[in-house]
PADOVEX-83735 format. One record per residue: x, y, z of N, C-alpha, C in turn. Coordinates in Angstrom, 3 decimals, padded with zeros to 6 digits. Example, Ala and Ser with C-alpha at 12.3 -4.5 7.8 and 13.67 -1.06 7.14 Angstrom:
BEGIN
R      n.u      n.v      n.w     ca.u     ca.v     ca.w      c.u      c.v      c.w
R  013.190 -005.690  007.800  012.300 -004.500  007.800  013.200 -003.300  007.800
R  012.850 -002.250  007.080  013.670 -001.060  007.140  012.900  000.030  007.870
END
This chain:
BEGIN
R      n.u      n.v      n.w     ca.u     ca.v     ca.w      c.u      c.v      c.w
R  106.884  102.089  075.717  106.616  101.219  076.852  106.170  099.842  076.372
R  106.627  098.807  077.078  106.202  097.455  076.735  104.715  097.268  077.021
R  104.057  096.376  076.295  102.658  096.064  076.614  102.551  095.514  078.031
R  101.340  095.545  078.565  101.080  095.114  079.937  100.391  093.761  079.926
R  100.888  092.835  080.747  100.273  091.520  080.924  099.954  091.318  082.396
R  098.879  090.570  082.655  098.420  090.300  084.021  098.465  088.800  084.272
R  099.002  088.409  085.435  099.074  087.006  085.847  098.562  086.899  087.277
R  097.681  085.945  087.541  097.160  085.745  088.886  098.006  084.769  089.684
R  098.221  085.104  090.963  098.949  084.221  091.891  098.078  084.043  093.140
R  097.009  083.242  093.041  096.020  083.145  094.122  096.465  082.213  095.251
R  097.422  082.670  096.028  097.970  081.863  097.119  097.727  082.539  098.456
R  097.333  081.738  099.450  097.294  082.210  100.842  098.231  081.381  101.716
R  099.174  080.680  101.095  100.044  079.739  101.802  100.947  080.411  102.827
R  101.243  081.690  102.633  102.180  082.370  103.502  101.578  083.023  104.728
R  100.267  082.859  104.948  099.596  083.499  106.075  099.084  082.469  107.064
R  098.975  082.843  108.323  098.329  081.993  109.307  096.814  082.134  109.163
R  096.046  081.118  109.525  094.583  081.230  109.443  094.043  082.272  110.423
R  092.765  082.620  110.230  092.069  083.433  111.217  092.019  082.678  112.550
R  091.803  083.376  113.658  091.746  082.698  114.959  090.718  081.572  115.041
R  089.646  081.649  114.250  088.633  080.580  114.283  088.972  079.420  113.359
R  090.156  079.455  112.735  090.603  078.354  111.888  090.313  078.525  110.411
R  089.516  079.537  110.045  089.256  079.777  108.622  090.523  080.300  107.943
R  090.680  079.922  106.680  091.832  080.414  105.933  091.614  081.852  105.497
R  092.694  082.584  105.408  092.643  083.945  104.881  092.162  083.923  103.432
R  091.516  085.009  103.023  090.898  085.035  101.699  091.674  085.759  100.636
R  092.978  085.983  100.847  093.751  086.719  099.847  093.850  085.964  098.526
R  093.642  084.641  098.571  093.681  083.876  097.322  092.505  084.207  096.408
R  091.502  084.888  096.943  090.346  085.291  096.124  090.574  086.625  095.419
R  091.660  087.298  095.748  091.877  088.638  095.212  092.003  088.676  093.688
R  092.773  087.771  093.050  092.856  087.865  091.585  091.492  087.794  090.903
R  090.634  086.902  091.378  089.296  086.829  090.793  088.527  088.122  091.040
R  088.640  088.669  092.252  087.923  089.911  092.567  088.378  091.049  091.661
R  089.686  091.166  091.444  090.179  092.218  090.551  089.605  092.050  089.142
R  089.592  090.826  088.659  089.071  090.594  087.305  087.581  090.909  087.231
R  086.835  090.501  088.260  085.389  090.771  088.245  085.086  092.260  088.291
R  086.016  093.036  088.821  085.864  094.493  088.841  086.357  095.141  087.551
R  086.774  094.322  086.595  087.146  094.838  085.279  088.554  095.375  085.173
R  089.442  094.967  086.088  090.787  095.532  086.078  091.513  095.271  084.770
R  091.468  094.052  084.269  092.243  093.710  083.067  091.804  094.575  081.890
R  090.499  094.707  081.723  089.976  095.523  080.615  090.321  096.994  080.812
R  090.211  097.468  082.036  090.483  098.886  082.278  091.951  099.230  082.051
R  092.823  098.237  082.233  094.245  098.462  081.981  094.631  098.169  080.527
R  093.728  097.584  079.756  094.060  097.191  078.395  095.153  096.144  078.349
R  095.123  095.230  079.321  096.205  094.258  079.484  095.849  092.911  078.863
R  096.865  092.107  078.658  096.708  090.722  078.227  096.625  089.843  079.461
R  095.588  089.012  079.559  095.369  088.188  080.740  095.986  086.812  080.518
R  096.937  086.457  081.365  097.642  085.178  081.263  097.050  084.107  082.164
R  095.940  084.419  082.836  095.315  083.441  083.719  096.018  083.362  085.066
R  095.785  082.260  085.785  096.311  082.078  087.133  097.295  080.918  087.190
R  098.213  081.007  088.134  099.033  079.865  088.535  098.433  079.361  089.846
R  097.752  078.247  089.798  097.022  077.751  090.963  097.985  077.241  092.037
R  097.628  077.512  093.288  098.476  077.129  094.425  098.091  075.758  094.964
R  099.023  075.045  095.594  098.699  073.777  096.259  097.775  074.014  097.451
R  097.181  072.954  097.981  096.312  073.099  099.155  097.086  073.570  100.381
R  096.385  074.273  101.238  096.932  074.718  102.520  097.023  073.515  103.455
R  098.165  073.340  104.114  098.395  072.149  104.935  098.567  072.492  106.414
R  099.422  073.459  106.702  099.859  073.678  108.080  098.933  074.637  108.836
R  097.736  074.148  109.156  096.842  074.923  110.007  097.475  075.127  111.383
R  098.233  074.159  111.837  099.054  074.303  113.033  100.499  074.522  112.591
R  101.145  075.495  113.190  102.515  075.808  112.794  103.469  074.689  113.207
R  104.336  074.236  112.297  105.391  073.299  112.701  106.288  073.956  113.749
R  106.660  073.260  114.798  107.464  073.869  115.867  108.733  074.529  115.329
R  108.834  075.831  115.538  110.015  076.574  115.120  110.170  076.740  113.624
R  109.179  076.316  112.855  109.324  076.331  111.403  108.422  077.328  110.717
R  108.275  077.145  109.414  107.480  078.016  108.562  106.280  077.240  108.042
R  105.126  077.834  108.078  103.920  077.166  107.597  104.025  076.862  106.094
R  103.571  075.674  105.712  103.439  075.295  104.293  104.747  075.433  103.521
R  105.853  075.139  104.189  107.168  075.368  103.575  107.330  074.607  102.256
R  106.986  073.320  102.243  107.133  072.545  101.017  106.207  073.022  099.927
R  104.966  073.368  100.294  104.010  073.848  099.300  104.449  075.184  098.717
R  105.012  076.056  099.547  105.488  077.350  099.046  106.667  077.163  098.104
R  107.557  076.242  098.438  108.686  075.970  097.541  108.186  075.487  096.185
R  107.245  074.550  096.196  106.688  074.030  094.948  105.968  075.123  094.168
R  105.174  075.909  094.873  104.421  076.967  094.196  105.356  078.032  093.631
R  106.402  078.362  094.367  107.356  079.367  093.878  107.967  078.939  092.548
R  108.257  077.651  092.421  108.838  077.170  091.148  107.806  077.208  090.027
R  106.557  076.875  090.337  105.508  076.940  089.308  105.269  078.379  088.871
R  105.215  079.290  089.846  105.017  080.697  089.521  106.205  081.238  088.727
R  107.413  080.848  089.120  108.606  081.292  088.398  108.587  080.836  086.950
R  108.129  079.622  086.706  108.085  079.118  085.338  107.178  079.974  084.473
R  106.046  080.413  085.040  105.127  081.274  084.284  105.711  082.665  084.091
R  106.302  083.229  085.136  106.865  084.580  085.062  108.004  084.641  084.055
R  108.815  083.615  084.002  110.017  083.638  083.159  109.711  083.712  081.675
R  108.495  083.369  081.271  108.147  083.363  079.846  107.599  084.695  079.356
R  107.410  085.644  080.249  106.717  086.895  079.909  107.733  087.995  079.664
R  107.654  088.608  078.502  108.521  089.734  078.179  107.813  091.071  078.270
R  106.482  091.047  078.410  105.734  092.274  078.633  106.012  092.800  080.037
R  105.606  094.042  080.315  105.582  094.510  081.695  104.528  093.674  082.403
R  104.905  093.016  083.494  104.046  092.026  084.124  103.471  092.548  085.431
R  102.156  092.476  085.571  101.463  092.779  086.815  100.949  091.467  087.380
R  101.497  091.065  088.537  101.088  089.819  089.181  100.107  090.160  090.294
R  098.930  089.551  090.223  097.873  089.793  091.198  097.914  088.702  092.254
R  098.369  089.058  093.478  098.358  088.091  094.577  097.091  088.237  095.385
R  096.874  087.332  096.311  097.822  086.458  096.912  098.565  087.165  098.063
R  099.254  086.329  098.839  100.032  086.855  099.954  101.461  087.141  099.513
R  102.223  087.750  100.430  103.545  088.265  100.075  104.570  087.186  099.772
R  104.297  085.935  100.125  105.271  084.885  099.807  105.402  084.656  098.308
R  104.496  085.210  097.491  104.648  085.087  096.040  105.904  085.794  095.550
R  106.476  086.680  096.392  107.715  087.350  096.008  108.804  086.355  095.642
R  108.849  085.217  096.332  109.890  084.236  096.052  109.764  083.698  094.626
R  108.544  083.415  094.203  108.337  082.914  092.853  108.570  083.967  091.791
R  108.144  085.203  092.051  108.329  086.242  091.026  109.806  086.572  090.854
R  110.559  086.621  091.949  112.002  086.862  091.807  112.709  085.675  091.180
R  112.313  084.457  091.553  112.910  083.270  090.946  112.697  083.266  089.440
R  111.561  083.760  088.999  111.262  083.809  087.570  112.039  084.852  086.803
R  112.721  085.759  087.509  113.499  086.816  086.839  114.976  086.470  086.712
R  115.393  085.327  087.218  116.830  085.081  087.344  117.558  085.062  086.002
R  116.893  084.632  084.951  117.548  084.605  083.645  117.739  085.995  083.058
R  117.121  086.981  083.669  117.231  088.349  083.144  118.485  089.054  083.656
R  119.191  088.424  084.578  120.416  089.018  085.097  120.269  089.412  086.554
R  121.006  090.427  086.952  120.998  090.911  088.338  119.840  091.890  088.507
R  118.941  091.581  089.433  117.681  092.304  089.567  117.633  093.024  090.913
R  117.068  094.222  090.903  116.808  094.961  092.123  115.346  094.833  092.534
R  115.030  095.348  093.720  113.680  095.226  094.257  113.273  096.491  094.990
R  112.155  097.074  094.570  111.476  098.129  095.328  110.409  097.450  096.164
R  110.575  097.453  097.473  109.721  096.709  098.395  108.837  097.694  099.140
R  107.610  097.873  098.658  106.675  098.848  099.221  105.669  098.080  100.065
R  105.728  098.267  101.371  105.017  097.379  102.283  104.872  098.085  103.628
R  103.766  097.830  104.311  103.628  098.369  105.648  104.569  097.753  106.650
R  105.152  096.601  106.309  106.076  095.874  107.178  107.355  095.582  106.402
R  108.450  095.409  107.131  109.705  095.117  106.431  109.823  093.645  106.043
R  109.003  092.768  106.626  109.000  091.340  106.268  110.398  090.746  106.283
R  111.145  091.086  107.326  112.528  090.643  107.436  112.704  089.706  108.625
R  111.607  089.088  109.049  111.653  088.177  110.182  112.275  086.846  109.776
R  112.779  086.142  110.774  113.228  084.766  110.627  112.251  083.871  111.381
R  112.220  082.576  111.081  111.294  081.697  111.803  111.443  081.776  113.311
R  112.640  082.039  113.802  112.880  082.059  115.244  112.191  083.216  115.949
R  111.859  084.301  115.226  111.210  085.441  115.877  109.800  085.685  115.367
R  109.404  084.994  114.307  108.064  085.203  113.744  106.999  084.656  114.685
R  105.981  085.449  114.950  104.860  085.010  115.790  103.959  084.060  115.018
R  103.716  084.356  113.763  102.751  083.593  112.966  103.354  082.355  112.310
R  104.655  082.367  112.031  105.258  081.299  111.236  104.914  081.383  109.768
R  104.321  082.500  109.346  103.940  082.658  107.945  105.056  083.253  107.111
R  105.294  082.685  105.947  106.353  083.188  105.066  106.053  084.581  104.547
R  104.792  085.007  104.615  104.451  086.349  104.161  105.078  087.423  105.039
R  105.479  087.091  106.268  106.190  088.030  107.114  107.694  087.856  107.082
R  108.156  086.937  106.242  109.589  086.646  106.133  110.088  086.800  104.702
R  109.247  087.210  103.779  109.569  087.057  102.356  110.812  087.829  101.927
R  111.000  089.050  102.440  112.190  089.790  102.026  113.446  089.153  102.604
R  113.388  088.718  103.868  114.542  088.031  104.455  114.878  086.770  103.666
R  113.854  085.999  103.301  114.085  084.785  102.526  114.678  085.103  101.156
R  114.210  086.178  100.545  114.694  086.538  099.210  116.178  086.876  099.210
R  116.671  087.466  100.320  118.091  087.821  100.372  118.929  086.725  101.027
R  118.315  085.558  101.252  119.079  084.403  101.705  119.107  084.177  103.190
R  118.242  084.848  103.942  118.196  084.670  105.394  116.988  083.792  105.751
R  117.195  082.768  106.544  116.083  081.918  106.960  116.344  080.455  106.640
R  115.267  079.687  106.546  115.345  078.248  106.351  115.448  077.847  104.896
R  114.928  076.661  104.544  115.063  076.134  103.182  114.510  077.054  102.091
R  113.486  077.842  102.392  112.925  078.735  101.371  113.910  079.824  100.954
R  114.938  080.051  101.766  115.971  081.025  101.398  116.964  080.467  100.398
R  116.825  079.180  100.072  117.800  078.540  099.176  117.102  077.882  097.973
R  116.030  078.491  097.517  115.297  077.920  096.390  116.161  077.795  095.147
R  117.084  078.720  094.976  117.947  078.704  093.793  119.373  078.295  094.134
R  119.590  077.831  095.364  120.932  077.467  095.785  121.755  078.647  096.254
R  121.286  079.843  096.000  121.914  081.090  096.426  120.802  082.118  096.575
R  121.052  083.246  097.231  119.982  084.230  097.402  119.381  084.681  096.067
R  118.085  084.897  096.074  117.407  085.412  094.888  117.756  086.866  094.629
R  118.245  087.536  095.649  118.430  088.984  095.603  119.594  089.356  096.508
R  120.410  090.297  096.079  121.459  090.816  096.956  120.872  091.915  097.841
R  121.303  091.952  099.088  120.778  092.959  100.011  120.994  094.375  099.487
R  122.149  094.618  098.897  122.460  095.973  098.426  121.651  096.372  097.199
R  120.839  095.447  096.672  120.009  095.742  095.500  118.538  095.919  095.866
R  118.235  096.033  097.161  116.844  096.148  097.608  116.631  097.451  098.363
R  115.433  098.008  098.219  115.027  099.195  098.969  113.639  098.964  099.538
R  113.529  099.040  100.863  112.237  099.001  101.552  111.709  100.426  101.613
R  110.449  100.607  101.230  109.887  101.950  101.142  108.563  102.012  101.902
R  108.446  102.993  102.791  107.186  103.403  103.428  106.672  102.439  104.485
R  107.544  101.608  105.057  107.046  100.702  106.097  106.627  101.499  107.333
R  105.774  100.888  108.157  105.257  101.563  109.355  105.154  100.589  110.528
R  106.051  099.619  110.584  105.997  098.561  111.593  106.994  098.762  112.720
R  107.510  099.979  112.877  108.571  100.190  113.853  108.127  099.831  115.273
R  106.855  100.001  115.584  106.368  099.684  116.927  106.313  098.183  117.186
R  106.426  097.367  116.133  106.315  095.916  116.264  107.659  095.223  116.441
R  108.741  095.987  116.535  110.062  095.372  116.683  110.046  094.381  117.847
R  110.626  093.192  117.709  111.404  092.718  116.553  110.627  091.793  115.629
R  109.301  091.712  115.754  108.577  090.578  115.178  108.547  090.566  113.658
R  108.728  091.702  113.000  108.836  091.707  111.546  110.287  091.811  111.082
R  111.236  091.808  112.028  112.648  091.758  111.664  113.329  093.094  111.540
R  112.785  094.127  112.192  113.388  095.448  112.052  114.828  095.475  112.538
R  115.125  094.757  113.621  116.498  094.757  114.125  117.455  094.122  113.118
R  117.000  093.049  112.453  117.835  092.436  111.410  117.980  093.362  110.207
R  116.904  094.064  109.865  116.959  094.992  108.738  118.008  096.071  108.971
R  118.085  096.577  110.186  119.063  097.629  110.495  120.489  097.138  110.306
R  120.712  095.850  110.465  122.056  095.281  110.328  122.274  094.648  108.962
R  121.489  095.061  107.995  121.625  094.552  106.635  122.038  095.686  105.705
R  122.267  095.342  104.444  122.589  096.352  103.427  121.356  096.830  102.683
R  120.168  096.390  103.100  118.923  096.836  102.469  118.689  098.299  102.823
R  118.321  099.100  101.837  118.026  100.515  102.041  116.624  100.649  102.635
R  116.480  101.421  103.704  115.222  101.593  104.426  114.794  103.050  104.286
R  113.724  103.292  103.521  113.382  104.653  103.115  111.944  105.023  103.461
R  111.688  106.299  103.734  110.309  106.770  103.838  109.682  106.908  102.452
R  108.378  107.090  102.434  107.649  107.122  101.156  108.129  108.229  100.235
R  108.524  109.356  100.810  108.884  110.497  099.969  110.262  110.367  099.329
R  110.982  109.292  099.631  112.347  109.132  099.128  112.421  108.225  097.909
R  111.401  108.271  097.054  111.386  107.371  095.902  112.570  107.622  094.971
R  113.042  108.850  094.875  114.193  109.129  094.005  115.449  108.452  094.534
R  115.580  108.388  095.857  116.721  107.654  096.432  116.624  106.172  096.115
R  115.385  105.649  096.147  115.196  104.247  095.780  115.588  104.014  094.327
R  115.174  104.897  093.444  115.498  104.734  092.027  117.007  104.831  091.786
R  117.680  105.663  092.543  119.137  105.746  092.408  119.776  104.393  092.686
R  119.287  103.714  093.712  119.822  102.386  094.026  119.420  101.360  092.972
R  118.169  101.398  092.517  117.624  100.323  091.684  118.013  100.436  090.217
R  118.540  101.574  089.812  118.873  101.766  088.395  120.373  101.905  088.169
R  121.163  101.414  089.127  122.613  101.430  088.943  122.998  100.610  087.710
R  124.090  100.964  087.059  124.460  100.279  085.806  124.615  098.774  085.944
R  125.032  098.300  087.105  125.241  096.859  087.262  123.945  096.069  087.375
R  122.816  096.743  087.528  121.527  096.058  087.602  120.874  096.002  086.230
R  120.261  094.858  085.943  119.625  094.645  084.638  118.131  094.961  084.650
R  117.622  095.404  085.759  116.223  095.754  085.892  115.819  095.662  087.348
R  114.575  096.057  087.643  114.097  095.917  089.015  112.628  095.531  089.020
R  112.257  094.861  090.089  110.892  094.388  090.324  110.277  095.237  091.434
R  108.957  095.395  091.384  108.240  096.194  092.377  107.298  095.277  093.153
R  107.453  095.269  094.461  106.544  094.546  095.356  105.651  095.572  096.041
R  104.330  095.389  095.948  103.385  096.260  096.629  102.470  095.428  097.510
R  102.560  095.651  098.806  101.609  095.107  099.764  100.663  096.249  100.111
R  099.365  096.057  099.896  098.435  097.165  100.064  098.232  097.537  101.531
R  098.843  096.783  102.465  098.762  097.235  103.854  099.656  098.440  104.130
R  100.381  098.912  103.107  101.113  100.170  103.224  100.146  101.347  103.278
R  098.907  101.129  102.848  097.871  102.159  102.914  097.363  102.311  104.343
R  096.883  103.500  104.647  096.253  103.749  105.935  095.030  102.843  106.079
R  094.843  102.168  107.217  093.670  101.304  107.383  092.352  102.044  107.285
R  092.372  103.364  107.435  091.149  104.130  107.178  090.753  104.036  105.709
R  091.738  103.829  104.861  091.515  103.721  103.416  091.385  102.264  102.987
R  092.198  101.381  103.596  092.272  099.983  103.170  092.394  099.071  104.388
R  091.259  098.758  105.042  091.312  097.867  106.198  091.270  096.383  105.848
R  091.025  096.036  104.583  090.817  094.633  104.202  092.144  093.926  103.952
R  092.988  093.909  105.003  094.302  093.285  104.962  094.478  092.483  106.248
R  095.447  091.560  106.272  095.545  090.675  107.431  096.219  091.326  108.629
R  097.125  092.290  108.412  097.858  092.893  109.527  097.876  094.409  109.376
R  096.737  095.070  109.571  096.713  096.532  109.430  097.562  097.210  110.495
R  098.272  098.250  110.089  099.076  099.060  111.005  098.545  100.488  110.975
R  098.525  101.170  112.119  098.053  102.557  112.126  098.886  103.432  111.195
R  098.234  104.446  110.643  098.925  105.373  109.756  099.144  104.778  108.385
R  099.990  105.417  107.624  100.255  104.929  106.277  099.820  105.920  105.223
R  099.837  105.476  103.993  099.613  106.344  102.838  098.149  106.416  102.462
R  097.772  107.521  101.822  096.508  107.614  101.120  096.656  107.088  099.706
R  095.532  106.938  099.026  095.553  106.407  097.658  096.409  107.277  096.744
R  096.217  108.582  096.777  096.968  109.461  095.882  098.451  109.477  096.235
R  098.770  109.393  097.537  100.174  109.335  097.934  100.837  108.068  097.404
R  100.133  106.946  097.489  100.708  105.705  096.980  100.861  105.757  095.465
R  099.877  106.324  094.788  099.999  106.465  093.333  101.227  107.301  092.978
R  101.452  108.387  093.731  102.610  109.234  093.474  103.929  108.524  093.692
R  103.943  107.569  094.612  105.141  106.767  094.845  105.367  105.773  093.711
R  104.277  105.140  093.267  104.394  104.068  092.277  104.672  104.567  090.869
R  104.119  105.691  090.506  104.185  106.132  089.101  105.622  106.267  088.593
R  106.530  106.945  089.303  107.905  107.011  088.766  108.596  105.662  088.702
R  108.182  104.725  089.551  108.773  103.390  089.498  108.300  102.634  088.263
R  106.990  102.565  088.039  106.500  101.772  086.904  106.845  102.422  085.569
R  107.071  103.721  085.552  107.398  104.399  084.287  108.866  104.237  083.910
R  109.692  103.807  084.845  111.129  103.747  084.547  111.416  102.614  083.556
R  112.279  102.837  082.574  112.567  101.797  081.571  113.138  100.513  082.154
R  113.760  100.577  083.336  114.322  099.364  083.933  113.307  098.566  084.745
R  112.095  099.085  084.915  111.082  098.359  085.681  110.602  097.150  084.878
R  110.659  095.972  085.477  110.258  094.726  084.817  108.796  094.382  085.063
R  108.284  094.782  086.205  106.909  094.449  086.537  106.640  094.705  088.002
R  105.437  094.351  088.426  105.005  094.644  089.788  104.049  093.559  090.255
R  104.111  093.253  091.542  103.113  092.383  092.160  102.319  093.190  093.177
R  101.045  092.847  093.340  100.208  093.499  094.343  099.635  092.405  095.236
R  099.767  092.578  096.551  099.466  091.510  097.488  098.575  091.982  098.637
R  097.959  091.011  099.333  097.352  091.072  100.662  095.925  091.629  100.707
R  095.376  092.141  099.625  093.947  092.486  099.661  093.146  091.213  099.898
R  092.243  091.261  100.891  091.455  090.086  101.278  089.974  090.374  101.060
R  089.389  089.862  099.975  087.969  090.118  099.723  087.047  089.611  100.830
R  087.486  088.625  101.604  086.633  088.148  102.692  086.492  089.189  103.797
R  087.390  090.173  103.839  087.295  091.281  104.791  086.641  092.513  104.162
R  086.097  092.330  102.994  085.452  093.416  102.239  084.082  092.952  101.750
R  083.183  092.535  102.677  081.923  091.919  102.257  081.009  092.865  101.481
R  081.160  094.166  101.691  080.313  095.125  100.974  080.947  095.596  099.667
R  082.124  095.079  099.347  082.762  095.426  098.075  083.162  096.878  097.970
R  083.641  097.466  099.069  084.004  098.881  099.088  085.457  099.095  098.686
R  086.346  098.207  099.124  087.778  098.489  099.050  088.441  097.955  097.796
R  087.929  096.863  097.228  088.466  096.379  095.967  088.427  097.425  094.873
R  087.282  098.120  094.671  087.251  099.159  093.646  088.270  100.273  093.870
R  088.607  100.558  095.124  089.641  101.574  095.386  090.987  101.127  094.833
R  091.288  099.844  095.010  092.562  099.336  094.498  092.570  099.304  092.976
R  091.438  098.964  092.381  091.364  098.971  090.918  091.580  100.381  090.388
R  090.982  101.372  091.023  091.184  102.756  090.587  092.634  103.183  090.781
R  093.246  102.736  091.891  094.664  103.035  092.106  095.517  102.466  090.976
R  095.330  101.192  090.665  096.139  100.554  089.627  095.876  101.179  088.265
R  094.625  101.549  088.012  094.318  102.225  086.749  095.052  103.560  086.664
R  095.045  104.303  087.764  095.729  105.593  087.794  097.233  105.420  087.553
R  097.806  104.413  088.177  099.248  104.193  088.062  099.627  103.752  086.646
R  098.902  102.798  086.101  099.313  102.227  084.823  098.890  103.078  083.639
R  097.909  103.925  083.807  097.604  104.870  082.734  098.729  105.874  082.557
R  099.531  106.067  083.610  100.657  107.009  083.524  101.740  106.513  082.593
R  101.741  105.194  082.282  102.743  104.675  081.378  102.467  105.103  079.945
END
């Protein structure tokens, strides 16, 4: 197995603010993970953080995406850092819009697949998104659907037939996360127990590797409420570990990002340690 490296992506650019105007605190997550000793517990090499630009669009641009220019700039900066790493890379986010930068950083590696583990399908377009946040559109943008952020590389970052959505639980929210569009796409939509079906898609000979996206809102809010859009139901810690372990152990796995933990919603410090134990359990399996 390749050595493990950790990179921070402390961005909240893809989320709408709290109703009182305060910014979401997901950008504090990389620091929180480090303060809990994650890097040492994983025996990883720490590459530091790629700092994000300031948050601009407290008010959503009419019909548009919040912080679109800043996200484009940040995606290129994050991609530049990701592209230099040959170790198995764990990117600590941040909100889900970091997916654009992590995939952009893999383009020189060839044709890449994506295991998208998330409580939501994130397949919305600006026209149906309630929040205007790119964190709810990231998978659609990655496969070339949406506005300018879908064309960061001049073509889609990812082919639809090379992606698998796993364990989402947003069916009651149709159409706001893009479920109707997802049904009319070539993206594979799977329950949590179908990880072998996901691996069949992601390890086809024509693919040169695959990336893993983990949004911790895939967990049951009874276990992990410190997220911006909790959905009823979901996985337990051990169930999520069981899903992740065969993915990270596969020789074609390039790395993984973890997103959406918000330390500002965890004032007693209860839920961050759960995620650190989860990641330790998963990566010790390598």
